C-alpha positions in Angstrom: 10.4 70.2 -25.0 13.5 72.2 -26.0 14.9 75.8 -25.8 15.7 78.0 -28.8 19.2 77.8 -30.0 21.6 80.7 -30.4 21.2 81.6 -33.9 21.5 84.8 -36.3 18.1 84.2 -37.5 15.6 86.6 -36.0 12.5 85.1 -37.5 10.1 84.0 -34.8 8.0 80.8 -35.5 5.3 80.3 -32.7 5.7 76.7 -31.7 2.9 74.0 -32.3 1.1 76.2 -34.8 0.3 75.3 -38.4 3.4 77.2 -39.6 5.5 75.1 -37.1 4.2 71.8 -38.3 4.5 72.8 -42.0 8.3 73.7 -41.4 8.8 70.4 -39.5 7.2 68.6 -42.4 9.4 70.3 -45.0 12.5 69.8 -42.7 11.6 66.0 -42.8 11.4 66.0 -46.4 14.9 67.6 -46.9 16.3 65.3 -44.4 15.0 61.9 -45.9 14.7 62.3 -49.6 18.2 63.4 -50.4 19.8 61.2 -47.8 18.2 58.0 -48.9 19.1 58.9 -52.6 22.6 59.3 -51.6 23.1 55.9 -50.2 21.3 54.1 -53.0 24.3 52.1 -53.9 24.5 50.9 -50.5 20.8 49.9 -50.8 21.3 48.1 -54.1 23.9 45.7 -52.7 22.1 45.1 -49.4 18.8 44.3 -51.3 20.4 41.9 -53.8 22.2 40.1 -51.0 19.0 39.8 -49.0 17.3 38.3 -52.0 20.2 36.0 -53.1 23.3 35.6 -50.9 25.1 33.9 -53.7 25.3 36.8 -55.9 28.4 38.4 -54.4 31.1 37.3 -52.0 30.5 40.3 -49.9 29.6 43.8 -49.9 32.8 45.2 -51.7 32.6 42.5 -54.4 28.8 43.6 -54.8 29.9 47.2 -55.5 32.8 46.0 -57.8 30.7 43.5 -59.9 27.7 46.0 -60.3 29.8 48.8 -61.2 31.9 46.7 -63.6 28.7 45.0 -65.2 26.2 48.0 -65.1 28.4 51.2 -64.7 27.5 54.0 -62.1 24.0 53.8 -63.2 23.7 50.3 -61.9 24.7 51.5 -58.4 22.0 53.9 -58.4 19.3 51.6 -59.6 16.0 52.6 -58.1 17.1 56.1 -57.1 13.9 57.8 -58.6 11.3 56.0 -56.5 13.6 56.2 -53.5 14.0 59.9 -53.9 10.3 60.5 -54.2 9.1 57.8 -51.7 11.3 58.8 -49.0 10.7 62.6 -49.5 6.9 61.7 -48.8 7.8 59.4 -46.0 10.2 61.9 -44.3 7.8 64.7 -44.5 5.1 62.6 -43.0 7.3 61.1 -40.3 8.8 64.0 -38.9 6.0 66.5 -39.2 3.6 63.8 -37.8 6.0 62.9 -35.0 6.1 66.5 -33.9 2.3 66.8 -34.0 1.5 63.5 -32.3 4.3 64.1 -29.5 2.8 67.6 -28.7 -0.8 66.2 -28.9 -0.2 63.2 -26.8 1.5 65.3 -24.3 -1.5 67.7 -24.1 -3.7 64.7 -23.6 -2.0 63.2 -20.5 -1.0 66.5 -18.9 2.4 68.3 -18.0 3.6 66.0 -15.1 2.8 62.8 -16.8 4.0 63.9 -20.2 7.4 64.3 -18.6 7.1 61.1 -16.4 6.1 58.9 -19.2 8.0 60.9 -22.2 9.6 57.4 -23.4 6.0 56.2 -24.0 5.0 59.3 -25.5 7.9 59.1 -28.0 7.2 55.6 -28.9 3.3 56.3 -29.4 4.0 59.7 -31.6 6.6 58.0 -33.7 4.4 54.7 -34.5 1.5 57.1 -35.3 3.5 59.1 -37.6 5.1 56.2 -39.3 2.0 54.2 -39.7 0.8 57.3 -41.9 4.1 57.7 -43.7 4.4 54.2 -44.8 1.1 54.4 -46.8 2.7 57.0 -48.9 6.0 55.2 -49.1 4.7 51.6 -49.9 4.3 51.7 -53.6 7.6 53.5 -54.3 9.5 51.1 -52.1 7.8 48.2 -54.2 9.0 49.6 -57.4 12.4 50.4 -55.9 12.9 47.0 -54.7 11.8 45.5 -58.0 14.0 47.6 -59.9 17.1 46.9 -57.6 16.7 43.0 -57.2 15.0 41.8 -60.6 17.5 41.5 -63.5 14.6 41.8 -66.1 13.4 45.1 -64.5 16.5 47.0 -63.2 17.1 48.6 -66.5 13.3 49.7 -66.8 12.1 53.3 -66.0 10.1 53.8 -62.7 7.1 54.3 -64.6 7.4 51.1 -66.7 7.9 49.1 -63.5 5.0 50.9 -61.8 2.8 49.9 -64.7 3.8 46.3 -64.5 3.1 46.2 -60.7 -0.3 47.8 -61.0 -2.6 46.2 -58.5 0.2 44.8 -56.4 2.1 47.9 -55.1 0.7 47.6 -51.9 1.3 43.9 -51.4 4.4 44.7 -49.2 2.4 47.0 -46.8 2.1 44.6 -43.7 5.9 43.7 -43.9 6.9 47.5 -44.4 4.9 48.3 -41.2 6.6 45.6 -39.5 9.9 47.0 -40.5 9.2 50.5 -40.4 7.2 51.2 -37.2 9.6 49.5 -34.8 12.5 51.2 -36.9 11.0 54.8 -36.5 10.0 53.9 -32.7 13.6 53.0 -32.0 14.8 56.0 -34.2 13.1 58.7 -32.5 12.8 57.3 -28.9 16.5 56.3 -28.7 17.6 59.6 -30.3 15.4 61.6 -27.8 17.0 59.8 -24.9 20.5 59.6 -26.1 20.4 63.4 -26.7 18.9 63.9 -23.3 21.8 61.9 -21.8 24.4 63.8 -23.7 23.0 67.1 -22.5 22.6 65.8 -19.0 26.5 65.1 -19.1 27.5 68.3 -20.5 28.3 71.1 -17.9 27.0 73.9 -20.4 23.2 74.1 -20.5 21.6 73.7 -23.9 20.3 77.0 -24.0 23.8 78.5 -23.7 25.2 76.3 -26.3 25.6 77.5 -30.0 23.6 76.3 -32.9 26.7 74.3 -34.3 27.3 72.7 -31.0 23.5 71.6 -30.6 23.6 70.2 -34.2 26.7 68.3 -33.3 24.9 66.6 -30.4 22.2 65.7 -32.9 24.4 64.1 -35.3 26.2 62.1 -32.6 22.8 61.2 -31.1 21.4 60.1 -34.5 24.5 57.8 -35.3 24.1 55.8 -32.1 20.3 55.8 -32.6 20.8 54.5 -36.3 22.9 51.5 -35.1 20.1 50.3 -32.9 17.6 50.9 -35.5 19.3 48.8 -37.9 19.5 45.9 -35.5 15.7 46.1 -34.7 14.4 46.4 -38.0 16.7 44.1 -40.2 14.7 40.9 -40.1 11.5 42.8 -41.5 13.9 44.6 -44.0 14.8 41.3 -45.3 11.4 40.1 -45.7 10.2 43.4 -47.4 12.9 42.9 -50.1 12.0 39.1 -50.5 8.2 39.7 -50.6 8.6 42.6 -53.3 10.9 40.2 -55.4 9.5 36.7 -54.9 5.9 36.9 -53.9 3.6 34.7 -56.2 0.5 36.3 -57.8 -1.7 33.7 -56.1 -0.2 33.9 -52.6 -1.3 35.9 -49.7 1.4 37.9 -47.7 1.1 35.3 -45.0 1.6 32.6 -47.2 4.6 34.3 -49.0 6.2 35.0 -45.6 5.9 31.5 -44.4 7.3 30.2 -47.7 10.0 32.4 -47.7 11.1 31.9 -44.1 10.9 28.1 -44.6 13.6 28.8 -47.6 16.0 31.2 -45.8 15.5 30.4 -42.0 16.4 32.4 -39.0 20.0 33.0 -40.2 18.8 34.2 -43.6 17.0 37.1 -41.9 20.3 38.7 -40.9 21.8 38.7 -44.4 23.3 42.1 -45.2 23.2 43.4 -41.6 26.7 44.8 -41.6 25.8 46.8 -44.6 22.4 48.0 -43.2 24.1 49.2 -39.9 26.6 51.2 -41.7 23.8 52.6 -44.1 21.2 53.2 -41.5 23.7 54.7 -39.2 25.0 57.1 -41.8 21.5 57.9 -42.8 20.0 58.5 -39.4 23.0 60.6 -38.3 22.7 62.8 -41.4 18.9 63.1 -41.2 19.0 64.5 -37.7 21.8 66.7 -38.5 19.8 68.2 -41.7 16.6 68.3 -40.0 17.8 70.2 -36.6 20.1 72.4 -38.8 17.1 73.3 -41.0 15.0 74.0 -37.7 17.8 76.5 -36.7 17.9 78.1 -39.9 14.1 78.8 -39.9 14.4 79.8 -36.2 13.1 76.5 -34.3 14.6 74.8 -31.5 16.7 71.8 -32.0 15.1 68.2 -31.0 15.6 67.1 -27.5 17.2 68.6 -24.3 18.3 67.8 -20.9 16.0 66.3 -18.5 16.1 69.3 -16.1 15.2 71.7 -19.2 12.3 69.1 -20.3 11.0 69.1 -16.8 10.9 72.9 -16.4 8.9 73.1 -19.8 
């Protein structure tokens, strides 16, 4: 659903082949693992505020106190499970999205694929994220436990993993609740925002340089990230709460009910500003890295104008 960008790379990769999907998978790994690791300090403050609003007066107070009390290492609490978990998740999410998007388009046929492209984006991204979260979940559980529990934040990933053995997937349902709508919003809004940008630009995408195309990806990614943060934030709060506070004898449903009874609707929005900044930055950087990688290996950037997509 896009044309090849202008690039100095002469290597040709046939679209929708095993090599194509393998490269998209590698691009997703490179886009997600490093970026989530980079913003780990934002995540530490966000998660701690979600679990206990009284810990800090605000985001900047959180940074200051953590750095003063725990040093730079404290701000990067949980960075190892973050890097590993989101590398697996990103690889599966991006590679899976490309696979499911093309597969579902073939299933419904060319005419219907363009007409109902938004539905295809939603279905493809949901399918990919469902699988990606199965790989992410145990690492997310360890990360949150390290970041929000004073008795474990100084322990290694391996030690916390061992302590949580048997309960590493207790947050899978809230994680799906958070991540699937987030990814559906992330990919679908990105595709439609990028399409709208290309429709407004007088120069066809096929005549734009790779730098210009990745610039469009960056802008589209940031705008999509803002929407993603708002859509997924309540579930993100619950994931943090479940991993930090779920009692051994509780079911996930019981824990959700108890926690919601304690924090209420307003509590579901704790840390939203930080999440908007964090997810907006993350999403824009991820699309920039992903599409830059695709250009580097000789693949088209993601998305295109409505006319170009209709012709394909």
